[in-house]
C-alpha positions as CSV (number, residue, x, y, z in Angstrom):
1,X,94.3,64.8,88.6
2,X,97.0,64.4,91.3
3,X,99.2,67.0,89.5
4,X,96.4,69.6,89.6
5,X,95.9,69.0,93.4
6,X,99.7,69.3,93.9
7,X,99.8,72.6,91.9
8,X,96.9,74.0,93.9
9,X,98.7,72.9,97.1
10,X,101.8,74.8,96.1
11,X,99.8,77.9,95.2
12,X,98.2,77.9,98.6
13,X,101.6,77.5,100.3
14,X,102.7,80.6,98.3
15,X,99.6,82.5,99.5
16,X,100.2,81.5,103.1
17,X,103.8,82.7,102.9
18,X,102.7,86.1,101.5
19,X,100.1,86.4,104.3
20,X,102.7,85.5,107.0
21,X,105.1,88.0,105.5
22,X,102.5,90.8,105.4
23,X,101.5,90.1,109.0
24,X,105.0,90.2,110.2
25,X,105.7,93.5,108.5
26,X,102.5,94.9,110.1
27,X,103.7,93.6,113.5
28,X,107.0,95.4,112.8
29,X,105.1,98.7,112.4
30,X,103.3,98.1,115.7
31,X,106.5,97.3,117.5
32,X,108.1,100.4,116.0
33,X,105.5,102.4,117.7
34,X,106.2,100.6,120.9
35,X,109.9,101.2,120.4
36,X,109.1,104.9,120.7
37,X,106.8,104.6,123.7
38,X,107.9,101.7,125.9
39,X,110.9,100.1,127.4
40,X,110.3,96.7,125.8
41,X,109.7,98.0,122.3
42,X,113.3,97.6,121.3
43,X,113.2,93.9,122.2
44,X,110.0,93.3,120.4
45,X,111.2,95.2,117.3
46,X,114.5,93.3,117.2
47,X,112.8,89.9,117.6
48,X,110.2,90.9,115.0
49,X,113.0,91.8,112.5
50,X,114.3,88.3,112.7
51,X,110.8,86.8,112.2
52,X,110.1,89.2,109.3
53,X,113.4,88.2,107.7
54,X,112.5,84.5,108.1
55,X,109.1,85.2,106.6
56,X,110.7,86.7,103.5
57,X,112.9,83.7,103.2
58,X,109.8,81.5,103.5
59,X,108.2,83.5,100.7
60,X,111.2,82.9,98.5
61,X,111.1,79.2,99.3
62,X,107.4,79.0,98.5
63,X,107.9,80.9,95.2
64,X,110.7,78.5,94.2
65,X,108.6,75.5,95.1
66,X,105.6,76.8,93.1
67,X,107.8,77.5,90.1
68,X,110.4,74.8,89.7
69,X,108.6,71.5,90.0
70,X,105.3,72.8,88.7
71,X,106.7,74.6,85.7
72,X,105.0,77.8,86.7
73,X,106.1,81.4,86.0
74,X,109.4,82.5,87.5
75,X,107.9,85.9,88.2
76,X,107.0,85.2,91.9
77,X,110.6,84.0,92.4
78,X,112.0,87.4,91.1
79,X,109.5,89.2,93.3
80,X,110.4,87.2,96.4
81,X,114.1,87.7,95.7
82,X,113.6,91.4,95.4
83,X,111.7,91.4,98.6
84,X,114.4,89.5,100.4
85,X,116.9,92.1,99.1
86,X,114.7,94.9,100.5
87,X,114.4,93.0,103.8
88,X,118.2,92.7,103.9
89,X,118.6,96.4,103.3
90,X,116.0,97.1,106.0
91,X,117.9,95.0,108.6
92,X,121.2,96.8,107.7
93,X,119.5,100.2,108.0
94,X,117.9,99.3,111.2
95,X,121.1,98.1,112.8
96,X,122.9,101.3,111.5
97,X,120.1,103.4,113.0
98,X,119.2,105.2,109.8
99,X,115.5,106.0,110.4
100,X,115.3,108.5,107.5
101,X,115.5,105.5,105.1
102,X,114.5,102.7,107.4
103,X,111.0,104.0,108.0
104,X,110.0,104.8,104.4
105,X,111.5,101.5,103.2
106,X,109.3,99.7,105.8
107,X,106.2,101.4,104.4
108,X,107.2,100.5,100.9
109,X,107.8,96.9,101.9
110,X,104.3,96.8,103.5
111,X,102.7,98.2,100.4
112,X,104.6,95.7,98.1
113,X,103.6,92.9,100.4
114,X,99.9,93.9,100.2
115,X,100.3,94.1,96.4
116,X,101.8,90.6,96.3
117,X,99.0,89.3,98.5
118,X,96.3,90.8,96.2
119,X,98.0,89.3,93.2
120,X,98.3,85.8,94.6
C-alpha cells in the first residue's frame, strides 16, 4: 500500500516537472516578443533562459526518481535527457545570436513539451 502511494507521488512529481517546463518555455516565447518590442525584454528573456534550463534539469531529475527507485520504464529518462540536450543547444544558439535556428528550435521544444505533458 505504501509502495503504491510512493509511486503515485513520484508520478505526480514528474507531471509537475513537465508542467513547469512547459510554462517556462511558453514564458520564453512571451519574453522573446518583449525582446523585440521593449527595452527590458532582453533581461527577461535572459533570466527566463536560466529558469527554463533549470526546469529541464528538474524534469530529468523527476524522470530519474520515477524510474530508478520505482522500477518504472526508463523511457521518460531518455525523453528528459533529450530535452535537456535540446535546451543546451537552445542556450548556445541564443548566446551566439542565431535566430534562424533558435526560434524554430524553441517552437519544437514547446511542442515536444506539450506532447510530454499529454503523455504524462
